[in-house]
C-alpha positions in Angstrom: 50.1 21.1 106.0 47.8 18.5 104.7 44.8 19.8 102.7 41.3 18.7 103.7 40.2 18.7 100.0 40.6 14.9 100.1 37.5 14.8 102.4 35.4 16.6 99.8 36.7 14.3 97.1 35.9 11.2 99.1 32.4 12.5 99.8 31.8 12.9 96.1 33.4 9.6 95.2 31.5 7.5 97.7 28.3 8.2 95.8 29.5 6.6 92.5 32.6 4.8 93.8 32.6 2.2 91.0 33.6 5.0 88.6 36.3 6.3 91.0 38.8 3.5 91.3 37.1 1.4 93.9 36.6 -2.3 93.0 34.0 -4.8 93.8 36.1 -7.5 95.5 35.2 -11.1 96.1 36.6 -14.1 98.0 39.5 -14.7 95.6 42.9 -15.9 96.6 45.2 -14.4 94.0 47.7 -13.2 96.6 47.9 -16.5 98.5 49.9 -17.3 100.5 49.2 -14.2 102.7 52.7 -13.8 104.0 52.2 -10.2 105.2 48.8 -10.8 106.9 50.2 -13.7 108.9 53.5 -12.1 109.9 53.9 -11.1 113.6 54.0 -7.5 114.8 55.2 -5.9 118.1 53.1 -3.4 120.1 55.0 -2.2 123.0 56.3 -5.4 124.7 53.5 -7.5 123.2 54.0 -9.6 120.1 50.8 -10.3 118.1 50.8 -13.4 116.0 49.3 -11.8 112.9 48.1 -8.5 111.5 44.4 -9.2 112.0 42.4 -7.3 114.6 38.8 -8.1 115.6 37.2 -4.7 115.7 34.8 -3.6 118.5 31.2 -4.5 117.9 29.5 -3.0 121.0 28.7 -5.9 123.3 25.4 -4.4 124.2 23.1 -6.6 126.4 25.7 -9.4 126.3 26.8 -9.0 129.9 24.8 -9.6 133.0 22.8 -6.5 134.2 25.6 -5.9 136.8 28.0 -5.5 133.9 29.8 -8.7 134.5 30.7 -10.5 131.3 28.3 -13.4 130.9 28.9 -16.8 129.4 27.3 -15.5 126.2 30.1 -12.9 125.9 32.8 -15.3 126.9 31.7 -17.9 124.3 31.4 -15.2 121.6 35.0 -14.0 122.1 36.3 -17.5 122.4 34.8 -18.5 119.0 36.7 -15.6 117.3 39.9 -16.6 119.1 39.5 -20.1 117.8 39.1 -18.7 114.4 42.7 -17.5 114.3 42.5 -13.7 114.7 45.6 -12.2 116.4 44.0 -9.4 118.5 40.4 -9.2 119.8 38.9 -6.0 121.1 35.8 -5.6 123.2 33.0 -3.2 122.6 32.4 -0.1 124.7 33.0 -0.3 128.4 32.2 3.1 130.0 34.2 4.6 132.9 31.7 7.4 133.4 29.0 6.0 135.7 27.8 8.8 138.0 29.0 11.4 135.5 27.3 10.5 132.2 23.6 9.6 132.9 23.1 8.0 129.4 25.2 5.0 130.2 23.1 3.8 133.1 19.6 2.4 133.5 17.3 2.4 136.6 18.5 0.4 139.5 22.2 1.2 138.8 22.1 -1.4 135.9 23.5 -1.1 132.5 23.3 -2.6 129.1 27.0 -2.1 128.7 29.7 -4.5 130.2 31.4 -2.9 133.1 34.8 -3.1 134.8 34.2 -0.3 137.4 31.3 -1.6 139.4 33.0 -3.8 142.0 35.2 -6.9 142.2 32.2 -9.0 141.2 32.8 -8.1 137.5 36.5 -9.0 137.5 36.1 -12.7 137.4 34.1 -12.4 134.1 36.9 -10.4 132.5 39.5 -12.9 133.8 37.6 -15.7 132.2 37.4 -13.7 128.9 41.1 -13.2 128.9 41.9 -16.9 129.9 39.7 -18.3 127.2 41.0 -15.9 124.5 44.6 -16.6 125.5 44.0 -20.4 125.5 43.1 -20.1 121.8 46.1 -18.2 120.8 44.8 -14.6 120.6 45.3 -11.4 122.7 42.6 -9.2 124.1 42.2 -5.4 124.6 39.3 -3.9 126.5 37.8 -0.8 124.9 37.2 2.0 127.4 35.0 5.0 126.8 34.5 8.3 128.6 30.8 7.9 127.9 28.3 8.8 125.2 27.5 12.4 125.9 25.3 14.0 123.2 25.0 10.6 121.3 23.6 8.8 124.4 20.0 7.8 125.0 18.2 10.9 126.2 15.7 8.7 128.1 17.7 9.5 131.2 15.8 12.8 131.2 12.6 10.8 131.9 13.9 7.9 133.9 16.5 9.6 136.1 15.5 13.3 135.7 19.0 14.0 134.6 20.0 16.0 131.5 22.6 14.5 129.2 26.1 16.0 129.3 28.7 17.0 126.7 31.9 19.0 126.4 29.8 22.1 125.8 26.1 22.8 125.3 25.3 20.6 122.3 22.1 19.2 121.0 21.3 15.6 121.7 21.8 13.4 118.5 18.5 11.4 118.9 16.3 14.3 119.9 18.0 17.6 119.0 15.4 19.6 121.0 17.0 18.2 124.2 20.2 20.1 125.1 23.2 18.5 126.6 24.8 20.5 129.4 28.4 21.3 129.8 30.2 18.8 132.0 32.2 20.4 134.9 35.9 20.5 135.1 35.7 18.6 138.5 33.9 15.7 136.8 36.3 15.7 134.0 39.2 15.3 136.5 37.2 12.4 138.0 36.8 10.8 134.5 40.6 11.0 133.9 41.1 9.1 137.2 38.5 6.6 136.2 40.4 5.8 133.0 43.5 5.1 135.0 41.6 2.9 137.5 39.8 0.9 134.7 43.1 0.3 133.0 44.8 -0.9 136.2 41.8 -3.2 136.8 42.1 -4.5 133.2 45.8 -5.3 133.7 45.0 -7.0 137.0 42.4 -9.1 135.1 45.1 -10.4 132.7 43.8 -8.3 129.8 46.6 -7.5 127.4 45.9 -3.8 126.7 43.4 -1.0 126.7 41.7 0.6 123.8 40.4 4.2 124.1 37.3 5.1 122.0 38.0 8.6 120.9 35.9 8.4 117.8 32.4 8.7 116.3 31.4 11.7 118.4 31.3 9.8 121.8 32.2 11.9 124.9 36.0 11.5 124.5 35.7 12.8 121.0 33.4 15.6 122.1 36.0 16.7 124.6 38.9 16.5 122.0 37.3 18.1 119.0 36.7 21.8 118.7 33.5 21.0 116.8 32.0 20.0 120.2 34.4 21.5 122.7 33.8 25.2 122.7 34.8 25.7 126.4 36.2 29.2 127.0 37.6 28.6 130.5 39.5 26.0 132.4 42.3 23.6 131.4 39.9 21.5 129.2 39.2 24.5 127.0 42.4 23.2 125.3 40.7 20.5 123.2 43.7 18.2 123.2 44.1 18.3 127.0 41.5 15.8 128.1 42.7 13.0 125.8 46.4 13.6 126.6 45.6 13.6 130.4 43.6 10.4 130.2 46.5 8.6 128.4 49.1 10.0 130.9 46.9 8.8 133.8 46.6 5.3 132.2 50.3 5.1 131.6 51.0 6.1 135.2 48.7 3.4 136.5 49.8 0.5 134.3 53.5 1.2 133.8 55.5 1.6 130.6 55.0 -1.9 129.0 51.2 -2.2 128.9 49.8 -1.4 125.4 47.5 1.5 124.8 45.5 1.7 121.6 43.4 4.7 120.5 40.4 4.8 118.1 40.2 8.1 116.2 38.7 9.7 113.1 41.1 11.7 111.0 38.1 14.0 110.6 34.4 14.2 111.5 34.0 15.1 107.8 30.9 17.1 108.6 31.9 20.1 106.5 32.6 18.0 103.5 29.4 16.0 103.9 26.9 18.7 104.5 28.7 21.8 103.1 26.1 24.6 102.8 23.9 22.9 105.3 26.5 23.6 108.0 24.9 27.0 108.4 21.7 25.3 109.6 20.7 23.5 112.7 22.0 21.2 114.2 25.4 21.8 112.4 25.9 25.5 113.1 27.8 24.8 116.3 29.9 22.0 114.7 31.6 23.9 111.8 35.0 24.2 113.7 35.8 20.5 113.5 39.4 19.2 113.7 41.3 19.5 110.4 43.4 16.6 109.3 46.5 18.5 110.3 45.1 19.2 113.8 44.2 15.5 114.2 47.8 14.5 113.2 49.2 16.9 115.7 46.9 15.6 118.4 47.9 12.0 117.5 51.6 12.9 117.8 50.9 14.3 121.3 49.0 11.2 122.2 52.0 9.1 121.3 54.2 11.3 123.5 51.7 10.7 126.3 51.9 6.9 125.9 49.7 5.6 123.0 51.2 2.7 121.2 48.9 2.2 118.2 45.9 3.7 116.4 43.0 2.7 114.2 41.7 5.5 112.0 38.9 6.3 109.7 36.3 9.1 109.2 33.0 10.4 110.4 30.7 10.4 113.4 27.0 9.7 114.3 25.8 12.7 112.2 27.2 11.0 109.0 27.0 7.5 110.4 27.6 5.7 107.1 31.3 6.7 107.4 32.3 5.1 110.7 29.9 2.2 109.9 30.2 1.8 106.1 27.1 -0.1 104.9 26.6 -2.5 102.0 26.4 0.4 99.5 29.9 1.8 100.5 33.0 0.6 98.7 35.4 -1.9 100.2 38.7 -0.5 101.4 37.0 2.9 101.6 39.5 4.3 104.2 42.8 3.0 103.0 43.8 6.4 101.8 43.1 7.7 105.3 45.3 5.1 107.1 48.1 5.8 104.6 48.0 9.6 105.4 48.7 8.7 109.0 51.4 6.1 108.2 53.2 8.5 105.9 53.0 11.3 108.5 54.4 9.1 111.3 57.2 8.0 109.0 58.1 11.4 107.7 58.2 12.8 111.3 59.9 9.8 112.8 57.2 9.4 115.4 57.8 6.4 117.6 56.2 5.1 120.7 57.6 5.4 124.2 58.9 1.8 123.7 61.0 3.1 120.8 58.9 1.3 118.2 57.1 2.5 115.1 53.4 3.2 115.9 51.2 0.6 114.1 48.3 2.1 112.1 45.3 -0.2 111.8 43.1 0.2 108.7 39.4 -0.2 108.9 36.5 -0.1 106.4 35.1 -3.2 104.7 38.4 -5.1 104.4 36.8 -8.5 104.7 38.4 -9.9 101.6 41.8 -11.7 101.9 43.3 -10.3 98.7 42.2 -6.8 99.5 43.5 -7.0 103.1 46.9 -8.5 102.0 47.3 -5.9 99.2 46.7 -3.0 101.7 49.5 -4.4 103.9 51.9 -5.1 101.1 51.4 -1.6 99.7 52.2 -0.2 103.1 48.9 1.6 103.5 48.5 0.2 107.0 50.3 -2.1 109.5 47.3 -4.1 110.6 43.8 -4.8 109.2 40.6 -4.5 111.4 37.8 -7.0 110.7 34.7 -6.5 112.7 31.5 -7.6 110.9 33.5 -10.2 108.8 34.4 -12.1 112.0 30.7 -12.0 113.0 29.8 -13.5 109.6 32.6 -16.1 109.7 34.8 -16.4 112.9 37.0 -18.8 110.9 37.9 -16.1 108.4 41.6 -16.0 109.5 42.0 -19.8 109.5 40.4 -20.1 106.1 42.5 -17.3 104.7 45.7 -18.9 106.1 45.0 -22.2 104.4 43.8 -20.6 101.2 40.2 -21.8 101.6 38.8 -18.3 100.7 35.9 -19.5 98.7 34.3 -21.0 101.8 34.4 -17.7 103.8 30.9 -16.6 104.6 30.8 -13.0 103.5 29.3 -10.1 105.4 26.5 -8.4 103.4 26.9 -5.0 105.1 23.2 -4.9 106.1 23.7 -3.9 109.8 20.4 -5.5 110.6 21.7 -7.9 113.2 25.0 -6.4 114.4 23.7 -2.9 115.0 20.0 -2.4 114.4 19.1 -5.4 116.5 20.6 -3.9 119.7 19.2 -0.4 118.9 15.8 -2.1 118.9 16.5 -3.8 122.2 18.4 -7.0 121.4 22.1 -7.7 121.3 24.6 -7.9 118.4 24.1 -10.9 116.1 24.8 -11.6 112.5 22.4 -11.8 109.5 24.3 -14.5 107.7 25.6 -16.5 110.7 22.8 -17.7 113.0 25.3 -18.9 115.7 26.9 -15.4 116.3 26.3 -14.4 119.9 24.5 -17.8 120.5 27.7 -19.9 120.7 26.8 -20.7 124.3 23.6 -22.3 123.1 24.4 -23.8 119.7 27.5 -26.0 119.4 29.7 -25.7 116.3 28.8 -29.3 115.4 25.1 -29.8 114.7 24.0 -32.8 116.7 22.9 -35.9 114.7 19.3 -36.8 114.7 18.6 -40.2 116.3 16.3 -41.0 113.4 17.2 -40.4 109.7 14.2 -38.7 107.9 13.5 -38.0 104.3 13.0 -34.2 104.1 12.0 -31.9 101.3 13.1 -28.2 101.4 11.1 -26.0 99.0 13.0 -22.9 97.7 16.8 -22.3 97.4 17.0 -18.8 98.8 19.0 -18.1 101.9 16.5 -19.8 104.2 16.2 -22.8 102.0 20.0 -23.3 101.6 20.6 -22.9 105.3 17.7 -25.3 106.0 19.1 -27.9 103.6 22.6 -27.6 105.0 21.5 -27.9 108.6 19.3 -30.9 107.8 22.1 -32.7 106.0 24.4 -32.1 108.9 21.7 -33.6 111.1 22.0 -36.8 109.1 18.7 -36.6 107.1 18.2 -37.3 103.4 17.3 -34.0 101.9 15.8 -32.9 98.5 16.1 -29.2 97.8 13.6 -28.0 95.2 14.0 -24.8 93.3 11.6 -23.8 90.5 14.3 -21.6 88.8 17.7 -22.4 87.4 19.7 -20.6 90.0 20.4 -20.6 93.8 19.7 -17.5 95.7 15.9 -16.7 95.4 15.0 -13.0 95.5 18.7 -12.2 96.3 19.5 -12.8 92.6 17.5 -9.7 91.6 18.8 -7.8 94.7 22.4 -8.4 93.7 22.1 -6.5 90.3 23.0 -2.9 91.3 26.7 -2.1 91.8 26.0 -1.1 95.4 24.8 -4.6 96.1 28.0 -6.4 95.2 28.2 -8.0 98.7 24.8 -9.6 98.1 26.2 -11.0 94.9 29.1 -12.4 96.9 26.6 -13.9 99.3 24.7 -15.5 96.5 28.0 -17.0 95.2 28.6 -18.3 98.7 25.2 -20.0 98.9 25.8 -21.5 95.5 29.2 -22.9 96.7 27.4 -24.3 99.8 25.0 -26.2 97.6 27.8 -27.5 95.4 29.5 -28.8 98.5 26.3 -30.4 99.7 25.9 -32.0 96.3 28.9 -34.2 97.1 27.0 -35.7 100.0 24.9 -38.8 99.0 22.2 -37.7 101.4 21.5 -34.5 99.3 19.8 -34.0 96.0 19.3 -30.7 94.2 16.3 -30.3 92.0 16.6 -27.1 90.0 13.9 -26.0 87.5 11.5 -28.1 89.5 8.3 -26.7 91.0 7.2 -28.6 94.0 3.5 -29.0 94.6 1.1 -31.1 96.6 1.2 -34.0 94.2 5.0 -34.0 94.2 5.3 -34.1 98.0 2.3 -35.9 99.4 3.2 -39.2 101.0 6.8 -39.1 99.9 8.5 -37.3 102.8 8.7 -37.5 106.6 9.0 -33.7 106.7 8.7 -30.7 104.4 10.2 -27.3 105.0 8.6 -24.6 103.0 11.0 -21.8 102.2 9.3 -20.3 99.1 10.0 -16.7 100.1 7.8 -13.8 99.2 6.7 -11.8 96.2 6.0 -8.1 95.5 2.6 -6.8 96.3 0.9 -4.9 93.5 -1.5 -2.3 94.9 -5.0 -1.7 93.6 -4.3 1.5 91.7 -6.0 2.7 88.5 -3.6 1.8 85.7 -1.5 -0.6 87.7 -2.0 -3.3 85.0 -0.6 -1.0 82.2 2.4 -2.1 80.1 4.6 0.6 81.6 4.3 -0.9 85.1 6.6 -3.5 86.4 7.7 -4.8 89.9 11.0 -4.0 91.3 12.0 -7.6 90.9 11.2 -7.5 87.2 13.1 -4.3 86.8 16.2 -5.7 88.3 16.0 -9.0 86.4 15.3 -7.2 83.2 17.5 -4.1 83.3 17.1 -3.5 79.6 13.5 -2.3 80.3 14.8 0.3 82.7 17.6 1.4 80.4 15.1 2.2 77.7 13.1 4.5 80.0 13.8 8.2 80.6 11.6 9.2 83.4 10.9 6.7 86.1 8.5 6.8 89.1 9.2 4.3 91.9 6.2 3.6 94.1 7.6 2.8 97.6 10.4 4.5 99.6 11.5 1.5 101.6 14.8 -0.4 101.2 14.0 -1.9 97.8 12.5 1.3 96.4 15.3 3.6 97.5 18.1 1.2 96.5 16.4 0.8 93.1 16.2 4.6 92.8 19.9 4.7 93.5 20.5 2.1 90.8 18.3 3.8 88.2 19.2 7.4 89.1 22.9 7.2 89.9 24.2 4.1 88.2 22.0 4.2 85.1 21.6 8.1 85.2 17.8 8.2 84.7 15.5 10.8 86.0 13.8 9.2 89.0 11.0 10.2 91.3 10.0 8.3 94.5 6.4 8.3 95.9 6.2 7.3 99.5 3.2 7.3 101.9 5.2 7.7 105.1 7.0 10.8 106.3 10.4 9.1 106.1 12.2 6.9 103.6 13.8 3.6 104.5 12.0 3.7 107.8 12.9 0.2 108.9 16.6 0.4 108.0 19.8 0.9 110.1 20.8 4.5 110.3 24.1 4.0 108.6 22.5 2.2 105.6 19.7 4.6 105.0 22.0 7.6 105.6 24.3 6.7 102.8 21.5 6.0 100.3 19.6 9.2 101.2 22.6 11.4 101.1 23.5 10.5 97.6 19.9 10.3 96.3 19.7 13.9 97.5 22.9 14.9 95.8 21.8 13.2 92.6 18.6 15.3 92.5 16.2 12.3 92.9 12.8 13.8 93.7 10.7 12.4 96.6 7.1 12.9 97.3 6.7 11.8 100.9 3.4 11.7 102.8 1.9 11.1 99.3 -0.2 8.5 97.5 -0.1 7.4 93.9 -3.7 7.8 92.6 -3.5 6.8 89.0 -1.0 5.6 86.4 -1.3 6.9 82.9 0.6 6.1 79.7 3.3 8.8 80.3 2.6 10.2 83.8 1.2 9.4 87.2 -1.2 11.4 89.4 0.1 11.9 93.0 -1.9 13.1 95.9 0.8 15.0 97.8 1.0 16.7 101.2 2.5 20.1 100.4 2.3 21.6 103.9 5.5 23.3 105.0 5.7 21.1 108.1 6.3 18.0 105.9 9.8 16.8 106.9 12.7 16.7 104.5 12.8 13.1 103.2 16.6 13.3 102.8 17.3 13.9 106.4 20.4 11.7 106.8 21.7 13.4 110.0 18.9 12.4 112.4 17.9 8.8 113.2 14.4 7.3 113.2 13.6 6.4 116.8 12.4 2.8 117.6 8.6 2.4 117.4 8.2 2.0 121.2 10.0 5.3 121.9 7.7 8.3 122.2 9.2 11.6 121.3 6.9 14.3 122.8 9.1 17.0 121.3 8.7 15.8 117.7 7.5 18.6 115.4 3.8 18.2 114.5 3.0 17.6 110.8 -0.1 19.3 109.3 -1.9 18.4 106.2 -2.5 20.3 102.9 -3.1 17.9 100.1 -2.6 18.7 96.4 -2.7 16.7 93.3 0.4 16.8 91.1 1.1 15.1 87.8 4.6 13.6 87.4 6.0 12.5 84.0 6.7 8.8 83.9 7.3 6.4 81.0 8.0 3.6 83.5 6.6 2.9 86.9 8.3 0.5 89.3 6.3 -1.1 92.1 8.3 -1.5 95.3 5.6 -1.2 98.0 6.2 -4.3 100.0 6.0 -8.1 99.8 3.6 -10.9 100.9 4.5 -14.4 101.9 4.3 -17.2 99.4 2.9 -19.7 101.8 0.1 -21.3 99.9 2.0 -24.6 99.6 2.4 -24.8 103.3 -1.3 -24.5 104.0 -2.1 -27.0 101.2 0.3 -29.5 102.7 -1.2 -29.0 106.2 -4.8 -29.2 104.9 -4.1 -32.5 103.1 -2.0 -33.9 105.9 0.6 -34.5 103.2 3.3 -35.7 105.6 3.9 -36.1 109.4 5.8 -32.8 109.7 5.3 -29.5 107.8 7.1 -26.3 108.6 7.5 -22.9 107.0 10.5 -20.6 107.5 11.9 -17.3 106.3 9.8 -15.1 104.2 7.3 -17.9 103.7 6.4 -17.4 107.3 6.7 -13.6 107.5 8.4 -11.3 105.0 11.6 -9.9 106.4 15.3 -9.6 105.7 18.1 -12.1 105.4 18.7 -11.9 109.1 15.2 -13.3 109.9 15.3 -15.9 107.1 18.6 -17.4 108.1 17.9 -17.4 111.8 14.5 -19.1 111.5 15.7 -21.8 109.1 18.7 -22.7 111.2 16.8 -22.8 114.5 13.9 -24.8 113.1 15.9 -27.3 111.2 18.5 -27.9 113.9 15.6 -29.5 115.9 14.1 -31.7 113.1 
C-alpha cells in the first residue's frame, strides 16, 4: 500500500519549494538534442510523432453559441499544430445537456463547444481535425460529464433549476446553495451520452477521446467518495460510473480508438486543510480517495478500455494544485506521475491493445531541459504543455532545433488564460497577444506602405512589444529607456524566488531587444530620459510606454525614513533584510507577494493592512489561493477591513474592524465572484472599529499605482509630432496582459 504522507510533505514543500529540491529553471539547452522528447510513442493503434501533448485550456466562448467550433477555435488549434506538438487536446465538451443545468445558458445556448447538439456542429469538428492533421498533429476531444457542484449556480436564477452532484454537496461558488443528488436514471443517460459523443467524435475524424475525471468536475464527483456518498443503487460504488462510461465508449468506438483519462492521484484536501476538514464546507469531503484507491481505480479503468492517463493533484477547493500558478515550482507533480508509472510497471498493467499505458506528466514543464530530463529519468512517458503553448505555439519547433533562448516563456499569471474567461471573455495569453486571435492577426505583421520614424518611450513589456511590432512594420524605431536595463517594473517584480518566471520573461524581453539591435532600423537608447525637447519635431510618431509608479497615500508619517515603496523594497532588499518587524500597506498582488517574500523567503515578521474584506481581490483564484494558503501557514498577520492611520518610528496605528463577522482573509477555498455577479446569500459584515498599534521598524507601501502619462499629455499639448499614442500602464495601470495586448494592437496599425 502506498502511504499518503507524500501529500502532506508536498503541501509543506510547496510553500518554500526552493529549499526543498525544486529548481528555478530557465530556457537553457543543456540536454540538446532532445532525443527522448522527439521520439514517437504508440497509443493503442495510433502513433504520435513526439512526446509533447497540448493540454486542455477550456475553449470557453471560442465556439459559436450553438456549440459549433468557430473559425477562432480552428485557427487557434491550427497554430499549435504548426508549432510542432504531437497531440492536441480540446477543452471541456459537456455531454450532460438536459442533466446538468450549469453547462447551459438561456435559449439552449452554451459557452462550451458542443458535439451533442445536432449535425450542425460536426462540420466544425471535422474542420478542426482536418486542419490539425494537415499540420502533422493528432487531436483528442475532451469529454466531460458536466460541472456539478463546481458549475455556475446562476442556473438557479435563470432556469429555476438547482445544480446537481453525486450526492448533496455545497456549490463551490456559493456554498449556501446545495447541489441535489442526481438520479440513477439520469446517470444511465450520461453513460449513453459518453458513448454517443465518442462515436460522433470518431465519425468527425477526431483521433481519440479524453475524459475529464479530475478537478472535482461531475465525473470526479461520481468517482470519488469525498463527493459520492450514495447509499443505494449501482453508483453507490464510486468506481462504477467511470468504468461504465469507459466501457460504453469502447463498445461504441471499437477496440482501436484511443481513450485518454485525466485524473488526480488525490484531491489532497486532507493534506491541504488538515484540522480545517472538521469545518464547513469540508466536513463532507474528508473521505477522499487515497492514493492506493486511485491506483486501483486506474487499473480498473485500463481493464475497461483506457489507453493513457495524465495525472496530478487537487481540485477547485485547492485550485493552485490543478492550476499551478507563477508561485509554484516547475515540475511540481513529477513525483506523482512517477508513482503511477512505477505502479503500472510493478503490476504489469497493460492496455487492451497489449501496450504499456503511457503516463503523461503535467505541472509547469515548459522548459525543454526539464521536460527532457523527466522523460529520460522515466518519471513519465509524455509531457503536457498547456499554457506554454499559449505563450509560444512554436515551443516544440524551437526546442527541436535548439533555439530555446527564443521561446517566449509563460509567466504563470493566469490573467488571460483563465481569469479572462471567468470574467466573461475567452482564453488568451498575457505574453502572446495573438493567442486566440489567430483568425484576425496573421503571423507576419503586414508592412506599412510608408516608413515612419517612431520613438517608443519605456522598455518594459509594452515598450518592447511596441518596438518589435513597429520594426516588423518596417519603421525606423528608437527605443528610449531611462534606466540601464530592459524590463521596466518587472525588474523589481522578478526579485522574489516565487517570481522566477517573471525573471525568465525579463530575460526574454532582453533577448528580443538584442535581436532587434541587429536590425539597422532599430536603435536602443539606454540611460536616456526622453522629454519634450528630445522628441519634438524629430519623429513622425511617438508611443509612450512609460508604465506606472506606486502611489504614496496621504498618511501621517508617510514621509518618514522607515517608509519605502514596494518597488524600492524589491530593488534594495538589503533594507528589508535589516528590518525585523515589517508592515505592508496594501493586500493586493504586490503587497501579498512582497509579504510572501519578506515573511517566508527572508523569514521576517510581517503584517498586512488592507482596506478591503479580501486579499488579492483582482487575482485569479489559483494564484491568490497559493499565496494566501502559505501566508496563513507562515503566521503572517492580516488586518483586513482596516486603515493605516499613522506611521511612527517603531510602530503604526491601525483602525481595524474587529467585528466577528469580518471574513477570514486567508480563505483560499472559496473564490471571489466577478463584480457583476450579485450574491444575495453572502453573509453580511457588521462594523466595530478599534485602534490597534502594530510594531514596525519598516513600512512598505503597496497600495496601488498611477499612470506615468505626463509626457504623453505634454506631447499632445505641444503638437510635438503628427501621431502620439500611449499604451500599457501609461494609459491605465494593469498587468502584463493588458500592457502587451494594447501595445501590439496599437502598433500593428501605425
